[in-house]
KEPAVEX-582222 format. One record per residue (C-alpha): residue in three letters; chain; y, z, x. Coordinates in pm, 1 decimal, always signed. Last residue first. Example, Ala and Ser with C-alpha at 12.3 -4.5 7.8 and 13.67 -1.06 7.14 Angstrom:
<rs>
<r><residuo>SER</residuo><cadena>A</cadena><yy>-106.0</yy><zz>+714.0</zz><xx>+1367.0</xx></r>
<r><residuo>ALA</residuo><cadena>A</cadena><yy>-450.0</yy><zz>+780.0</zz><xx>+1230.0</xx></r>
</rs>
This chain:
<rs>
<r><residuo>UNK</residuo><cadena>A</cadena><yy>-2185.3</yy><zz>+2362.1</zz><xx>-277.9</xx></r>
<r><residuo>UNK</residuo><cadena>A</cadena><yy>-1957.1</yy><zz>+2665.5</zz><xx>-353.3</xx></r>
<r><residuo>UNK</residuo><cadena>A</cadena><yy>-1552.1</yy><zz>+2597.5</zz><xx>-347.3</xx></r>
<r><residuo>UNK</residuo><cadena>A</cadena><yy>-1346.8</yy><zz>+2745.0</zz><xx>-94.7</xx></r>
<r><residuo>UNK</residuo><cadena>A</cadena><yy>-1339.1</yy><zz>+2470.8</zz><xx>+16.7</xx></r>
<r><residuo>UNK</residuo><cadena>A</cadena><yy>-1193.6</yy><zz>+2454.7</zz><xx>+459.9</xx></r>
<r><residuo>UNK</residuo><cadena>A</cadena><yy>-888.5</yy><zz>+2283.9</zz><xx>+542.5</xx></r>
<r><residuo>UNK</residuo><cadena>A</cadena><yy>-555.8</yy><zz>+2434.6</zz><xx>+292.3</xx></r>
<r><residuo>UNK</residuo><cadena>A</cadena><yy>-187.8</yy><zz>+2293.6</zz><xx>+302.5</xx></r>
<r><residuo>UNK</residuo><cadena>A</cadena><yy>-294.7</yy><zz>+1910.7</zz><xx>+197.6</xx></r>
<r><residuo>UNK</residuo><cadena>A</cadena><yy>-126.6</yy><zz>+1621.5</zz><xx>+393.7</xx></r>
<r><residuo>UNK</residuo><cadena>A</cadena><yy>-481.4</yy><zz>+1495.9</zz><xx>+576.3</xx></r>
<r><residuo>UNK</residuo><cadena>A</cadena><yy>-635.8</yy><zz>+1464.0</zz><xx>+319.5</xx></r>
<r><residuo>UNK</residuo><cadena>A</cadena><yy>-1019.5</yy><zz>+1451.1</zz><xx>+362.9</xx></r>
<r><residuo>UNK</residuo><cadena>A</cadena><yy>-1027.7</yy><zz>+1820.5</zz><xx>+383.3</xx></r>
<r><residuo>UNK</residuo><cadena>A</cadena><yy>-1355.8</yy><zz>+2010.9</zz><xx>+589.6</xx></r>
<r><residuo>UNK</residuo><cadena>A</cadena><yy>-1643.8</yy><zz>+2181.0</zz><xx>+360.8</xx></r>
<r><residuo>UNK</residuo><cadena>A</cadena><yy>-1842.7</yy><zz>+2098.3</zz><xx>+559.6</xx></r>
<r><residuo>UNK</residuo><cadena>A</cadena><yy>-2065.6</yy><zz>+1892.0</zz><xx>+428.6</xx></r>
<r><residuo>UNK</residuo><cadena>A</cadena><yy>-1967.7</yy><zz>+1832.3</zz><xx>+76.3</xx></r>
<r><residuo>UNK</residuo><cadena>A</cadena><yy>-1659.1</yy><zz>+1676.1</zz><xx>+251.5</xx></r>
<r><residuo>UNK</residuo><cadena>A</cadena><yy>-1389.2</yy><zz>+1777.9</zz><xx>+10.7</xx></r>
<r><residuo>UNK</residuo><cadena>A</cadena><yy>-1147.2</yy><zz>+1517.6</zz><xx>-172.7</xx></r>
<r><residuo>UNK</residuo><cadena>A</cadena><yy>-823.7</yy><zz>+1725.0</zz><xx>-295.7</xx></r>
<r><residuo>UNK</residuo><cadena>A</cadena><yy>-635.9</yy><zz>+1796.8</zz><xx>-640.3</xx></r>
<r><residuo>UNK</residuo><cadena>A</cadena><yy>-312.4</yy><zz>+1962.2</zz><xx>-557.4</xx></r>
<r><residuo>UNK</residuo><cadena>A</cadena><yy>-286.8</yy><zz>+2266.1</zz><xx>-809.2</xx></r>
<r><residuo>UNK</residuo><cadena>A</cadena><yy>-66.0</yy><zz>+2495.1</zz><xx>-537.8</xx></r>
<r><residuo>UNK</residuo><cadena>A</cadena><yy>-383.8</yy><zz>+2732.4</zz><xx>-503.9</xx></r>
<r><residuo>UNK</residuo><cadena>A</cadena><yy>-568.9</yy><zz>+2373.4</zz><xx>-354.8</xx></r>
<r><residuo>UNK</residuo><cadena>A</cadena><yy>-842.4</yy><zz>+2209.1</zz><xx>-606.5</xx></r>
<r><residuo>UNK</residuo><cadena>A</cadena><yy>-1134.9</yy><zz>+2108.6</zz><xx>-531.6</xx></r>
<r><residuo>UNK</residuo><cadena>A</cadena><yy>-1337.6</yy><zz>+1770.2</zz><xx>-554.5</xx></r>
<r><residuo>UNK</residuo><cadena>A</cadena><yy>-1678.1</yy><zz>+1694.6</zz><xx>-371.4</xx></r>
<r><residuo>UNK</residuo><cadena>A</cadena><yy>-1720.8</yy><zz>+1319.9</zz><xx>-159.2</xx></r>
<r><residuo>UNK</residuo><cadena>A</cadena><yy>-2086.8</yy><zz>+1293.5</zz><xx>-29.8</xx></r>
<r><residuo>UNK</residuo><cadena>A</cadena><yy>-2109.6</yy><zz>+1231.6</zz><xx>+364.4</xx></r>
<r><residuo>UNK</residuo><cadena>A</cadena><yy>-2141.8</yy><zz>+1009.7</zz><xx>+663.9</xx></r>
<r><residuo>UNK</residuo><cadena>A</cadena><yy>-2123.8</yy><zz>+1241.7</zz><xx>+975.0</xx></r>
<r><residuo>UNK</residuo><cadena>A</cadena><yy>-1796.3</yy><zz>+1263.8</zz><xx>+1202.3</xx></r>
<r><residuo>UNK</residuo><cadena>A</cadena><yy>-1814.0</yy><zz>+1700.9</zz><xx>+1097.3</xx></r>
<r><residuo>UNK</residuo><cadena>A</cadena><yy>-1458.5</yy><zz>+1693.2</zz><xx>+1098.4</xx></r>
<r><residuo>UNK</residuo><cadena>A</cadena><yy>-1336.7</yy><zz>+1315.3</zz><xx>+1031.0</xx></r>
<r><residuo>UNK</residuo><cadena>A</cadena><yy>-1612.3</yy><zz>+1284.9</zz><xx>+704.2</xx></r>
<r><residuo>UNK</residuo><cadena>A</cadena><yy>-1725.4</yy><zz>+887.9</zz><xx>+713.7</xx></r>
<r><residuo>UNK</residuo><cadena>A</cadena><yy>-1718.3</yy><zz>+776.6</zz><xx>+397.1</xx></r>
<r><residuo>UNK</residuo><cadena>A</cadena><yy>-2027.2</yy><zz>+701.3</zz><xx>+236.8</xx></r>
<r><residuo>UNK</residuo><cadena>A</cadena><yy>-2076.6</yy><zz>+273.0</zz><xx>+152.1</xx></r>
<r><residuo>UNK</residuo><cadena>A</cadena><yy>-2354.9</yy><zz>+82.4</zz><xx>-102.2</xx></r>
<r><residuo>UNK</residuo><cadena>A</cadena><yy>-2229.4</yy><zz>+252.1</zz><xx>-358.2</xx></r>
<r><residuo>UNK</residuo><cadena>A</cadena><yy>-1803.9</yy><zz>+117.3</zz><xx>-362.4</xx></r>
<r><residuo>UNK</residuo><cadena>A</cadena><yy>-1978.7</yy><zz>-187.9</zz><xx>-307.3</xx></r>
<r><residuo>UNK</residuo><cadena>A</cadena><yy>-1920.2</yy><zz>-465.8</zz><xx>-63.8</xx></r>
<r><residuo>UNK</residuo><cadena>A</cadena><yy>-1598.7</yy><zz>-772.9</zz><xx>-67.4</xx></r>
<r><residuo>UNK</residuo><cadena>A</cadena><yy>-1618.5</yy><zz>-1058.0</zz><xx>+174.7</xx></r>
<r><residuo>UNK</residuo><cadena>A</cadena><yy>-1419.7</yy><zz>-1044.6</zz><xx>+525.2</xx></r>
<r><residuo>UNK</residuo><cadena>A</cadena><yy>-1351.5</yy><zz>-1364.1</zz><xx>+663.3</xx></r>
<r><residuo>UNK</residuo><cadena>A</cadena><yy>-1555.1</yy><zz>-1718.2</zz><xx>+849.2</xx></r>
<r><residuo>UNK</residuo><cadena>A</cadena><yy>-1357.4</yy><zz>-2033.0</zz><xx>+816.8</xx></r>
<r><residuo>UNK</residuo><cadena>A</cadena><yy>-1549.8</yy><zz>-2309.6</zz><xx>+815.5</xx></r>
<r><residuo>UNK</residuo><cadena>A</cadena><yy>-1336.9</yy><zz>-2625.6</zz><xx>+865.6</xx></r>
<r><residuo>UNK</residuo><cadena>A</cadena><yy>-1003.7</yy><zz>-2805.3</zz><xx>+652.0</xx></r>
<r><residuo>UNK</residuo><cadena>A</cadena><yy>-700.4</yy><zz>-2754.4</zz><xx>+850.3</xx></r>
<r><residuo>UNK</residuo><cadena>A</cadena><yy>-431.6</yy><zz>-2561.5</zz><xx>+600.8</xx></r>
<r><residuo>UNK</residuo><cadena>A</cadena><yy>-125.0</yy><zz>-2651.2</zz><xx>+486.7</xx></r>
<r><residuo>UNK</residuo><cadena>A</cadena><yy>-7.1</yy><zz>-2999.4</zz><xx>+613.9</xx></r>
<r><residuo>UNK</residuo><cadena>A</cadena><yy>-201.3</yy><zz>-3186.0</zz><xx>+288.1</xx></r>
<r><residuo>UNK</residuo><cadena>A</cadena><yy>-458.0</yy><zz>-2972.0</zz><xx>+188.9</xx></r>
<r><residuo>UNK</residuo><cadena>A</cadena><yy>-805.2</yy><zz>-2918.5</zz><xx>+428.0</xx></r>
<r><residuo>UNK</residuo><cadena>A</cadena><yy>-1114.5</yy><zz>-2782.0</zz><xx>+194.5</xx></r>
<r><residuo>UNK</residuo><cadena>A</cadena><yy>-1271.1</yy><zz>-2511.4</zz><xx>+314.9</xx></r>
<r><residuo>UNK</residuo><cadena>A</cadena><yy>-1597.4</yy><zz>-2389.7</zz><xx>+355.9</xx></r>
<r><residuo>UNK</residuo><cadena>A</cadena><yy>-1654.7</yy><zz>-2017.4</zz><xx>+413.2</xx></r>
<r><residuo>UNK</residuo><cadena>A</cadena><yy>-1836.2</yy><zz>-1829.8</zz><xx>+656.4</xx></r>
<r><residuo>UNK</residuo><cadena>A</cadena><yy>-1904.1</yy><zz>-1431.9</zz><xx>+542.2</xx></r>
<r><residuo>UNK</residuo><cadena>A</cadena><yy>-1902.5</yy><zz>-1106.1</zz><xx>+753.0</xx></r>
<r><residuo>UNK</residuo><cadena>A</cadena><yy>-1932.1</yy><zz>-845.3</zz><xx>+563.3</xx></r>
<r><residuo>UNK</residuo><cadena>A</cadena><yy>-1791.6</yy><zz>-649.3</zz><xx>+828.3</xx></r>
<r><residuo>UNK</residuo><cadena>A</cadena><yy>-1482.1</yy><zz>-634.9</zz><xx>+1074.4</xx></r>
<r><residuo>UNK</residuo><cadena>A</cadena><yy>-1239.0</yy><zz>-406.8</zz><xx>+870.3</xx></r>
<r><residuo>UNK</residuo><cadena>A</cadena><yy>-1416.5</yy><zz>-257.8</zz><xx>+540.3</xx></r>
<r><residuo>UNK</residuo><cadena>A</cadena><yy>-1288.3</yy><zz>-434.7</zz><xx>+179.4</xx></r>
<r><residuo>UNK</residuo><cadena>A</cadena><yy>-1359.3</yy><zz>-290.5</zz><xx>-118.9</xx></r>
<r><residuo>UNK</residuo><cadena>A</cadena><yy>-1513.4</yy><zz>-323.6</zz><xx>-483.3</xx></r>
<r><residuo>UNK</residuo><cadena>A</cadena><yy>-1566.5</yy><zz>-52.3</zz><xx>-775.3</xx></r>
<r><residuo>UNK</residuo><cadena>A</cadena><yy>-1441.2</yy><zz>-388.4</zz><xx>-978.6</xx></r>
<r><residuo>UNK</residuo><cadena>A</cadena><yy>-1148.6</yy><zz>-285.2</zz><xx>-1154.6</xx></r>
<r><residuo>UNK</residuo><cadena>A</cadena><yy>-1113.3</yy><zz>-17.8</zz><xx>-857.7</xx></r>
<r><residuo>UNK</residuo><cadena>A</cadena><yy>-1068.6</yy><zz>-373.9</zz><xx>-636.5</xx></r>
<r><residuo>UNK</residuo><cadena>A</cadena><yy>-996.4</yy><zz>-177.4</zz><xx>-300.4</xx></r>
<r><residuo>UNK</residuo><cadena>A</cadena><yy>-846.0</yy><zz>-293.6</zz><xx>+71.7</xx></r>
<r><residuo>UNK</residuo><cadena>A</cadena><yy>-858.7</yy><zz>-259.9</zz><xx>+431.1</xx></r>
<r><residuo>UNK</residuo><cadena>A</cadena><yy>-1099.3</yy><zz>+67.1</zz><xx>+463.2</xx></r>
<r><residuo>UNK</residuo><cadena>A</cadena><yy>-1209.2</yy><zz>+113.2</zz><xx>+842.2</xx></r>
<r><residuo>UNK</residuo><cadena>A</cadena><yy>-1564.5</yy><zz>+51.4</zz><xx>+991.8</xx></r>
<r><residuo>UNK</residuo><cadena>A</cadena><yy>-1864.4</yy><zz>+210.6</zz><xx>+1066.0</xx></r>
<r><residuo>UNK</residuo><cadena>A</cadena><yy>-2219.8</yy><zz>+20.3</zz><xx>+1120.2</xx></r>
<r><residuo>UNK</residuo><cadena>A</cadena><yy>-2492.8</yy><zz>+183.1</zz><xx>+1001.2</xx></r>
<r><residuo>UNK</residuo><cadena>A</cadena><yy>-2678.9</yy><zz>-121.2</zz><xx>+745.3</xx></r>
<r><residuo>UNK</residuo><cadena>A</cadena><yy>-2420.0</yy><zz>-463.3</zz><xx>+811.7</xx></r>
<r><residuo>UNK</residuo><cadena>A</cadena><yy>-2732.8</yy><zz>-644.5</zz><xx>+606.1</xx></r>
<r><residuo>UNK</residuo><cadena>A</cadena><yy>-2727.4</yy><zz>-390.4</zz><xx>+398.6</xx></r>
<r><residuo>UNK</residuo><cadena>A</cadena><yy>-2755.6</yy><zz>-125.6</zz><xx>+307.4</xx></r>
<r><residuo>UNK</residuo><cadena>A</cadena><yy>-2598.0</yy><zz>+242.9</zz><xx>+411.9</xx></r>
<r><residuo>UNK</residuo><cadena>A</cadena><yy>-2231.8</yy><zz>+117.0</zz><xx>+535.8</xx></r>
<r><residuo>UNK</residuo><cadena>A</cadena><yy>-2030.7</yy><zz>+397.9</zz><xx>+730.3</xx></r>
<r><residuo>UNK</residuo><cadena>A</cadena><yy>-1691.8</yy><zz>+405.1</zz><xx>+584.0</xx></r>
<r><residuo>UNK</residuo><cadena>A</cadena><yy>-1332.2</yy><zz>+520.6</zz><xx>+768.7</xx></r>
<r><residuo>UNK</residuo><cadena>A</cadena><yy>-1077.8</yy><zz>+600.3</zz><xx>+505.2</xx></r>
<r><residuo>UNK</residuo><cadena>A</cadena><yy>-772.1</yy><zz>+414.2</zz><xx>+617.8</xx></r>
<r><residuo>UNK</residuo><cadena>A</cadena><yy>-723.3</yy><zz>+265.7</zz><xx>+235.8</xx></r>
<r><residuo>UNK</residuo><cadena>A</cadena><yy>-930.6</yy><zz>+539.3</zz><xx>-72.8</xx></r>
<r><residuo>UNK</residuo><cadena>A</cadena><yy>-1293.9</yy><zz>+622.8</zz><xx>-99.8</xx></r>
<r><residuo>UNK</residuo><cadena>A</cadena><yy>-1391.1</yy><zz>+857.3</zz><xx>-436.1</xx></r>
<r><residuo>UNK</residuo><cadena>A</cadena><yy>-1350.8</yy><zz>+578.1</zz><xx>-712.8</xx></r>
</rs>
């Protein structure tokens, strides 16, 4: 999965197409993720004795990872993700549009490989 927690993503298909949000939770085994404020569904809940109120609750549902694209922090556009190795051997994610790295802890910012 090319997306990590706290990445900003844009939905590219579905009812929330074009909306942006921050990744709140990941489910790599299902190739799914939850984005804050997007894909809101209504869930009907049954009341429990003293535990919770019965009624209709709105909550965020998971999205398949193929329905979102990561937003590059440098060019501020949706981008595909590539990988490269830094001089110290660390593998980092890079933007296929501008070559900037997505990982803030990397020491090198430009991608030296081919596009």
